[in-house]
C-alpha positions as CSV (number, residue, x, y, z in Angstrom):
1,M,0.0,0.0,0.0
2,R,2.8,2.4,0.9
3,E,4.7,1.6,-2.3
4,R,1.6,2.1,-4.4
5,F,0.9,5.5,-2.7
6,L,4.5,6.7,-3.4
7,D,4.3,5.6,-7.0
8,W,1.0,7.3,-7.5
9,G,2.4,10.5,-5.9
10,K,5.4,10.6,-8.2
11,Y,3.3,9.8,-11.3
12,I,0.8,12.4,-10.5
13,V,3.5,15.1,-10.3
14,L,5.2,13.7,-13.5
15,W,2.2,13.4,-15.7
16,F,0.7,16.7,-14.7
17,S,4.1,18.3,-15.4
18,V,4.1,16.6,-18.9
19,L,0.6,17.9,-19.6
20,L,1.4,21.4,-18.5
21,M,4.6,21.6,-20.4
22,G,3.1,20.0,-23.5
23,F,0.2,22.6,-23.4
24,L,2.6,25.5,-22.9
25,S,4.9,24.2,-25.7
26,I,2.0,24.1,-28.2
27,V,0.6,27.5,-27.2
28,S,4.1,29.1,-27.4
29,L,4.6,27.7,-30.9
30,I,1.2,28.9,-32.3
31,S,0.7,32.2,-30.5
32,T,2.3,35.0,-28.4
33,T,1.1,37.3,-25.7
34,Y,2.7,40.7,-25.8
35,F,2.6,44.3,-24.8
36,N,2.8,46.9,-27.6
37,A,3.5,50.6,-27.5
38,E,-0.2,51.5,-27.1
39,N,-1.0,49.2,-24.2
40,S,2.3,48.8,-22.4
41,L,1.8,51.6,-19.9
42,A,-1.6,50.2,-18.9
43,E,-0.1,46.7,-18.8
44,R,-2.8,45.4,-21.1
45,P,-1.8,42.1,-22.9
46,S,-2.4,41.6,-26.6
47,Y,-2.4,38.3,-28.5
48,R,-1.2,37.3,-32.0
49,A,-1.1,34.1,-34.0
50,D,2.4,32.8,-34.9
51,N,3.6,30.8,-37.9
52,L,4.0,27.3,-36.6
53,F,6.3,26.1,-39.5
54,L,8.6,29.2,-39.1
55,N,8.9,28.7,-35.3
56,L,9.7,25.0,-35.7
57,L,12.3,25.8,-38.4
58,I,14.0,28.4,-36.2
59,L,14.0,26.1,-33.2
60,C,15.6,23.4,-35.4
61,I,18.2,25.9,-36.5
62,I,18.9,26.8,-32.9
63,L,19.3,23.1,-32.0
64,F,21.5,22.5,-35.0
65,V,23.8,25.4,-33.9
66,L,23.9,24.0,-30.3
67,Y,24.8,20.6,-31.8
68,W,27.5,22.1,-34.0
69,I,29.0,24.0,-31.0
70,H,29.0,20.9,-28.9
71,Q,30.7,18.8,-31.7
72,K,33.2,21.6,-32.5
73,F,34.2,22.6,-29.0
74,N,33.0,19.7,-26.8
75,L,31.1,21.4,-24.0
76,E,32.1,18.7,-21.5
77,K,35.8,19.6,-21.7
78,I,35.2,23.1,-20.3
79,P,36.2,23.2,-16.5
80,T,32.9,23.4,-14.7
81,K,34.0,25.7,-11.9
82,I,35.6,28.1,-14.3
83,L,32.4,28.2,-16.4
84,A,30.3,28.7,-13.3
85,A,32.6,31.6,-12.2
86,V,32.4,33.2,-15.7
87,T,28.6,32.8,-15.6
88,V,28.1,34.4,-12.2
89,I,30.5,37.3,-13.1
90,F,28.7,37.8,-16.5
91,V,25.3,37.8,-15.0
92,I,26.2,40.3,-12.2
93,G,28.2,42.4,-14.6
94,I,25.5,42.7,-17.2
95,S,23.0,43.4,-14.5
96,I,25.1,46.3,-13.1
97,I,25.7,47.7,-16.5
98,W,21.9,47.8,-17.1
99,V,21.4,49.6,-13.8
100,L,24.0,52.2,-14.9
101,V,22.7,52.8,-18.4
102,S,18.9,52.3,-18.1
103,H,18.0,55.4,-16.0
104,T,14.8,53.8,-14.7
105,Y,12.8,55.0,-11.8
106,P,10.0,53.3,-9.8
107,E,6.3,53.8,-10.0
108,A,3.2,52.3,-8.4
109,D,3.9,49.6,-5.7
110,Q,7.7,49.6,-6.0
111,K,7.7,53.4,-5.5
112,A,5.4,53.1,-2.5
113,V,7.5,50.4,-0.9
114,S,10.7,52.4,-1.4
115,Y,9.2,55.6,0.1
116,V,7.7,53.8,3.1
117,A,11.1,52.2,3.7
118,Y,12.8,55.7,3.5
119,L,10.3,57.1,6.0
120,M,10.9,54.1,8.3
121,S,14.6,54.8,8.2
122,A,13.8,58.2,9.6
123,D,11.5,56.6,12.2
124,D,8.4,58.1,10.5
125,F,5.6,55.5,10.5
126,M,2.8,57.6,9.0
127,F,2.0,54.8,6.5
128,F,1.3,52.4,9.4
129,K,-1.9,54.3,10.4
130,H,-5.4,53.0,9.7
131,G,-6.2,52.9,6.0
132,K,-2.6,53.6,5.0
133,Y,-0.3,51.5,2.8
134,M,1.2,49.2,5.3
135,Q,-2.2,48.4,6.8
136,V,-3.6,47.5,3.4
137,Y,-0.5,45.7,2.2
138,P,1.3,44.3,5.3
139,N,2.9,41.6,3.0
140,Q,5.3,44.4,1.9
141,L,6.8,44.7,5.4
142,G,9.7,42.4,4.8
143,L,10.8,44.1,1.6
144,S,10.4,47.5,3.2
145,A,12.5,46.3,6.2
146,I,15.4,45.3,3.8
147,M,15.2,48.6,2.0
148,E,15.2,50.5,5.3
149,C,18.5,48.8,6.3
150,L,20.0,49.9,3.0
151,Y,18.7,53.4,3.3
152,R,20.0,53.7,6.8
153,I,23.5,52.7,5.6
154,T,23.4,55.1,2.6
155,G,21.6,57.9,4.5
156,E,19.0,58.5,1.8
157,E,16.4,56.9,-0.4
158,N,19.2,55.3,-2.4
159,R,17.2,53.1,-4.8
160,R,20.2,52.2,-6.8
161,A,21.7,50.5,-3.8
162,F,18.8,48.0,-3.9
163,M,19.4,47.5,-7.6
164,Y,22.9,46.5,-6.9
165,V,21.7,44.0,-4.3
166,T,19.4,42.7,-7.0
167,A,22.3,42.4,-9.4
168,L,24.1,40.2,-6.8
169,S,20.9,38.2,-6.3
170,N,20.9,37.6,-10.1
171,G,24.3,36.1,-9.8
172,A,23.2,34.0,-6.8
173,V,20.3,32.7,-8.8
174,A,22.6,31.5,-11.6
175,Y,25.0,29.9,-9.2
176,L,22.3,28.1,-7.2
177,L,20.6,26.8,-10.4
178,Y,24.0,25.4,-11.3
179,K,24.5,23.8,-7.9
180,I,21.0,22.3,-7.8
181,T,21.3,21.0,-11.4
182,D,24.7,19.4,-10.7
183,F,23.3,17.9,-7.4
184,L,20.2,16.4,-9.1
185,F,21.6,15.2,-12.4
186,H,25.3,14.6,-12.0
187,K,26.1,15.1,-15.6
188,K,28.6,17.6,-16.9
189,R,26.9,18.4,-20.1
190,I,23.6,19.2,-18.3
191,T,25.4,21.4,-15.7
192,H,27.2,23.3,-18.5
193,L,24.0,23.8,-20.4
194,V,22.2,25.3,-17.5
195,L,25.0,27.8,-17.0
196,F,24.8,28.8,-20.7
197,L,21.0,29.1,-20.4
198,S,21.5,31.3,-17.3
199,M,23.7,33.7,-19.3
200,G,21.0,33.8,-22.1
201,C,18.0,34.6,-19.8
202,I,17.7,38.3,-20.6
203,Q,14.6,38.6,-18.5
204,V,16.8,38.3,-15.4
205,F,19.0,41.2,-16.4
206,L,16.1,43.5,-17.2
207,Y,14.5,42.9,-13.8
208,T,17.5,44.3,-12.0
209,T,16.0,47.8,-12.0
210,F,12.7,46.7,-10.6
211,L,12.5,47.5,-6.9
212,Y,10.3,44.6,-5.9
213,G,12.7,41.9,-4.6
214,I,11.7,39.2,-7.1
215,T,15.2,37.8,-7.8
216,L,16.3,38.4,-4.2
217,G,13.4,36.3,-3.0
218,L,14.1,33.7,-5.7
219,A,17.8,33.5,-4.7
220,L,16.8,32.8,-1.0
221,S,14.2,30.2,-2.1
222,L,16.7,28.4,-4.3
223,A,19.2,28.5,-1.4
224,S,16.5,26.9,0.8
225,V,15.9,24.1,-1.9
226,Y,19.7,23.4,-2.1
227,C,20.1,23.1,1.6
228,L,17.0,20.8,1.7
229,L,18.6,18.5,-0.9
230,L,21.8,18.4,1.2
231,F,19.7,17.5,4.2
232,L,18.0,14.7,2.4
233,E,21.4,13.3,1.3
234,R,23.4,13.8,4.5
235,E,20.6,13.9,7.1
236,R,22.2,16.7,9.1
237,F,19.7,19.0,10.8
238,L,22.1,22.0,10.2
239,Y,21.0,21.9,6.6
240,G,17.3,21.7,7.6
241,I,17.7,24.7,9.9
242,L,19.5,26.7,7.1
243,S,16.8,25.7,4.7
244,G,14.2,27.0,7.1
245,I,16.0,30.3,7.6
246,F,16.4,30.9,3.8
247,I,12.7,30.1,3.1
248,G,11.5,32.2,5.9
249,A,13.6,35.1,4.7
250,S,12.3,34.5,1.1
251,I,8.7,34.6,2.2
252,L,9.4,37.9,4.1
253,V,10.6,39.4,0.8
254,K,7.7,38.1,-1.3
255,N,4.8,36.1,0.1
256,N,4.4,34.2,-3.2
257,Y,7.5,32.2,-2.3
258,S,5.3,30.3,0.2
259,I,4.7,28.0,-2.8
260,F,8.3,26.8,-2.4
261,L,7.7,26.1,1.2
262,V,4.6,24.0,0.4
263,A,6.6,22.1,-2.3
264,M,9.5,21.3,0.1
265,V,7.2,20.2,2.9
266,L,5.4,17.8,0.5
267,L,8.8,16.4,-0.6
268,L,9.9,15.9,3.0
269,F,6.7,14.0,3.8
270,F,7.1,11.9,0.7
271,K,10.7,11.0,1.7
272,A,9.6,10.2,5.2
273,L,7.2,7.6,3.8
274,E,9.8,6.3,1.3
275,K,12.6,5.9,3.9
276,K,10.4,5.1,6.9
277,K,12.2,7.8,8.9
278,I,11.0,10.6,11.2
279,R,13.8,13.0,10.3
280,P,12.2,14.5,7.2
281,V,9.0,15.2,9.2
282,L,11.0,17.0,11.8
283,A,12.8,19.0,9.0
284,A,9.3,19.9,7.6
285,L,8.3,21.2,11.0
286,I,11.5,23.3,11.1
287,L,10.7,24.9,7.8
288,I,7.1,25.7,8.8
289,L,8.1,27.1,12.2
290,S,11.0,29.1,10.8
291,A,8.7,30.8,8.2
292,S,6.0,31.4,10.8
293,L,8.2,32.7,13.6
294,M,10.3,35.0,11.3
295,G,7.1,36.6,10.0
296,K,5.6,37.1,13.5
297,A,8.9,38.4,14.9
298,L,9.3,41.0,12.1
299,T,5.6,42.1,12.6
300,S,6.0,42.4,16.4
301,F,9.3,44.3,16.0
302,Y,7.6,47.0,13.8
303,E,4.5,47.1,15.9
304,I,6.7,48.0,18.9
305,R,8.7,50.6,16.9
306,S,5.7,52.2,15.2
307,G,3.2,52.0,18.0
308,Y,0.6,50.7,15.6
309,E,-0.9,47.2,15.3
310,I,-0.2,45.7,11.9
311,T,-3.3,43.8,10.8
312,S,-3.6,41.0,8.3
313,G,-4.5,43.6,5.5
314,M,-6.9,42.8,2.7
315,P,-8.6,39.4,3.1
316,K,-7.3,36.8,0.7
317,S,-10.8,36.3,-0.6
318,L,-10.6,39.8,-2.3
319,W,-7.7,38.6,-4.5
320,I,-9.4,35.4,-5.3
321,A,-12.6,37.3,-6.3
322,M,-10.6,39.6,-8.5
323,G,-8.9,36.7,-10.1
324,M,-12.4,35.5,-11.3
325,Q,-13.4,38.8,-12.9
326,E,-12.8,40.6,-16.1
327,G,-11.1,43.9,-16.3
328,E,-9.4,46.5,-18.5
329,R,-6.1,44.5,-18.6
330,A,-7.1,40.9,-19.1
331,E,-9.1,38.0,-17.5
332,G,-8.3,37.8,-13.8
333,W,-5.8,40.6,-13.9
334,Y,-5.8,43.6,-11.5
335,N,-8.9,45.7,-11.8
336,A,-8.8,47.5,-8.4
337,F,-11.7,45.5,-7.1
338,N,-9.8,44.3,-4.0
339,Y,-8.3,47.8,-3.2
340,D,-11.5,49.7,-3.8
341,T,-13.7,47.2,-1.8
342,F,-11.3,47.3,1.2
343,L,-11.1,51.1,1.3
344,N,-14.9,51.5,0.7
345,T,-15.5,49.4,3.8
346,D,-13.1,51.5,5.8
347,C,-10.6,48.6,5.8
348,D,-13.2,46.4,7.6
349,I,-11.9,42.8,7.1
350,E,-15.2,41.1,7.8
351,K,-17.3,43.4,5.6
352,S,-14.9,43.2,2.7
353,D,-14.5,39.5,3.1
354,A,-18.3,39.1,2.8
355,I,-18.4,41.2,-0.4
356,A,-15.6,39.1,-1.8
357,K,-17.3,35.8,-1.1
358,E,-20.5,37.1,-2.7
359,S,-18.5,38.1,-5.8
360,I,-16.9,34.6,-5.9
361,K,-20.4,33.1,-5.6
362,N,-21.6,35.2,-8.6
363,S,-18.6,34.3,-10.7
364,L,-19.0,30.6,-10.0
365,Q,-22.6,30.7,-11.0
366,K,-21.7,32.5,-14.2
367,F,-19.1,29.9,-15.0
368,R,-21.6,27.1,-14.3
369,E,-24.3,28.6,-16.5
370,N,-21.9,29.2,-19.4
371,P,-19.1,26.5,-19.5
372,A,-17.8,27.8,-22.8
373,Y,-17.3,31.2,-21.3
374,A,-15.5,29.7,-18.3
375,I,-13.1,27.7,-20.6
376,H,-12.4,30.8,-22.6
377,F,-11.9,32.9,-19.5
378,Y,-9.3,30.6,-17.9
379,Y,-7.6,29.9,-21.2
380,K,-7.0,33.6,-21.6
381,K,-6.0,34.0,-18.0
382,I,-3.4,31.2,-18.4
383,V,-1.9,32.3,-21.7
384,S,-1.9,36.0,-20.7
385,Q,0.6,35.0,-18.0
386,W,2.5,32.0,-19.1
387,N,2.8,32.8,-22.8
388,E,4.1,36.3,-22.4
389,P,7.8,35.7,-23.1
390,T,9.2,38.9,-21.5
391,Y,7.3,38.2,-18.3
392,A,6.9,42.0,-18.1
393,S,10.7,42.5,-17.9
394,L,10.6,45.1,-20.7
395,W,7.4,46.6,-19.2
396,A,9.2,46.9,-15.8
397,N,11.6,49.4,-17.4
398,Q,9.1,51.7,-19.0
399,F,9.6,54.5,-16.5
400,H,12.9,56.2,-17.4
401,E,14.4,59.6,-17.8
402,G,17.7,61.3,-18.7
403,N,20.0,61.1,-21.7
404,F,20.3,57.6,-23.1
405,S,22.6,56.1,-25.6
406,K,21.1,55.1,-29.0
407,I,21.3,51.5,-27.9
408,V,19.3,52.0,-24.7
409,Q,16.8,54.1,-26.5
410,S,16.4,51.4,-29.1
411,I,15.8,48.8,-26.3
412,Y,13.0,51.0,-25.0
413,D,11.1,51.8,-28.2
414,G,13.2,50.9,-31.3
415,L,14.5,48.0,-33.3
416,L,16.2,46.4,-30.3
417,Y,12.9,46.2,-28.4
418,V,11.6,44.1,-31.2
419,V,14.8,42.0,-31.4
420,L,14.9,41.4,-27.7
421,H,11.2,40.5,-27.6
422,E,11.5,38.0,-30.4
423,Y,14.7,36.5,-28.9
424,M,12.8,36.0,-25.6
425,N,9.9,34.5,-27.5
426,F,12.1,31.8,-29.1
427,Y,14.0,31.3,-25.9
428,Q,10.7,30.7,-24.0
429,S,9.6,28.1,-26.6
430,L,13.0,26.4,-26.5
431,I,12.8,26.0,-22.7
432,F,9.2,24.8,-22.8
433,I,9.8,22.2,-25.5
434,A,13.1,21.1,-24.0
435,T,11.4,20.7,-20.6
436,F,8.6,18.7,-22.1
437,V,11.1,16.5,-24.0
438,C,13.1,15.7,-20.8
439,L,10.0,15.0,-18.7
440,Y,8.6,12.6,-21.3
441,L,11.8,10.8,-22.4
442,R,12.9,10.2,-18.8
443,R,9.4,9.3,-17.6
444,K,10.5,6.0,-16.1
445,E,13.7,7.4,-14.5
446,W,12.6,10.3,-12.4
447,K,13.2,10.4,-8.7
448,I,10.8,12.6,-6.7
449,E,13.6,14.9,-5.5
450,Q,14.5,15.6,-9.1
451,L,11.0,16.9,-9.6
452,I,11.1,19.4,-6.7
453,L,11.2,22.4,-9.0
454,M,8.4,21.0,-11.1
455,I,6.3,20.6,-7.9
456,V,6.9,24.4,-7.3
457,I,5.9,25.2,-10.9
458,L,2.7,23.1,-10.6
459,G,1.9,24.9,-7.4
460,G,2.5,28.3,-9.0
461,F,0.3,27.3,-11.9
462,C,-2.6,26.3,-9.7
463,F,-2.1,29.3,-7.4
464,H,-2.3,31.8,-10.3
465,I,-5.3,30.2,-11.8
466,I,-7.1,31.1,-8.5
467,W,-5.2,34.3,-7.6
468,E,-4.7,37.6,-9.4
469,A,-3.1,37.1,-12.7
470,K,0.0,38.9,-14.0
471,S,2.8,37.7,-16.3
472,Q,5.3,39.3,-13.9
473,Y,4.3,36.7,-11.3
474,I,5.3,33.8,-13.6
475,F,8.9,35.1,-14.0
476,P,10.4,33.1,-11.1
477,Y,8.7,29.9,-12.3
478,F,10.2,30.3,-15.8
479,V,13.7,30.8,-14.4
480,I,13.5,27.6,-12.4
481,L,12.6,25.7,-15.6
482,L,16.1,26.2,-16.8
483,P,17.6,23.0,-15.2
484,Y,14.9,21.0,-17.0
485,G,15.5,22.9,-20.2
486,A,19.2,22.0,-19.9
487,V,18.3,18.3,-19.3
488,G,16.0,18.4,-22.4
489,L,18.7,20.0,-24.6
490,S,21.3,17.5,-23.3
491,D,18.9,14.6,-24.3
492,L,18.2,16.2,-27.7
493,L,21.9,16.6,-28.8
494,P,22.5,12.8,-29.1
495,Q,19.2,12.6,-31.2
496,F,20.7,15.2,-33.6
497,A,23.9,13.2,-33.7
498,R,22.1,10.1,-34.8
499,L,20.0,12.0,-37.3
500,F,23.1,13.5,-39.0
501,Q,24.8,10.1,-38.9
502,K,21.9,8.6,-40.8
503,V,21.9,11.4,-43.4
504,K,25.7,10.9,-43.8
505,N,25.3,7.1,-44.2
506,R,22.7,7.6,-46.9
507,K,24.9,9.9,-48.8
């Protein structure tokens, strides 16, 4: 019974992953979600049909080039540590260069978080009052606390200091993807490919100027995953404690990284059943307690400092209700329903929760009465997020001022904007297809720990079907697909070798 349960658990994760990546691969080949000059400022997605034959042809050319490079230079002969060092330096270097030349400035939430942090550094807690920003969005407290520390060091609202922290986080993400890939797959070619893919992921560089802690939180989450894998191998609680600290810090930066916590706890319970040991269960408790206690400790600290009670903010039901509504942007995207409802009830949690539940009830009834509409709604909600290849990384840099070089200006609104967008479009398709290939070809070989990042991705997929939609939110999940993309490309290279050998033999 136990063995059957474990097999079913692994197969459910595997086949749902295959279905998801197969769906995303097909959608990415036949269509693209994008922001154009007219709708970029409003963050309103548009959709276009793509030429399937042309996309397949270009992807085949890309694979041929990769095969030629591998045959010519033999990727496996490159010293791994040197390549890893080059990758980290390259990622950090390009990220810093983008900070220096882009001249971006924050707006909306990132501007609000930065300003609140600056006031906190001056011991001004006006935004902790009833109805103000920190009472509406207490989930931003962790990010504001990090910014406050930086602003206290610099003595001003030095936004660029946080951008440099993000640049270092980008390098940490590349390094941790390499370490996790090497740990899980133990194959030099796969490890080298994930390093090359990390250098080619332009979305990471473009997000350096976005003051929202996305890659900082991702780096902390990946550090937690790596420590957890070390714990499972060596069974030392030190790694479990470190994993708990990293995931707790990650969730403080961005609440959405709780999905990593859920995935890791599921993995630990699975391994406890598999090995018939209590240690993984204890490690799971360490992770949960760390995340919970760190959040409560930070809240208590700022309640004492500010003199204001920090409430739970908007009820989660408001976000779910908004995720089931249409709006000016797209299906399930932000339409201000949650914010307006909460403020119109004078930030009354119970009243706004009741309104949200009524809205959810109405949406469900509408979906039941018109199944075709429901399918169309959720199809659009999914593709507007997952099939947008920039993941709003170009959109994130839309607010800029100053004198730019012609190259930077072209990235913002010229030829390079188009070039980068199309590059990211093909890069996205390549990662999706390579991931699908590796999941399917290795369907009889996967160990559950090798699927840990796919468990996170499945969790993120399900979460953002229910929650508010935004392509920006999918960015971390795309980045953690890179190890699987590297596995898929590694598996495809021998297939190309056989194909060329057959052609050569016929000639």
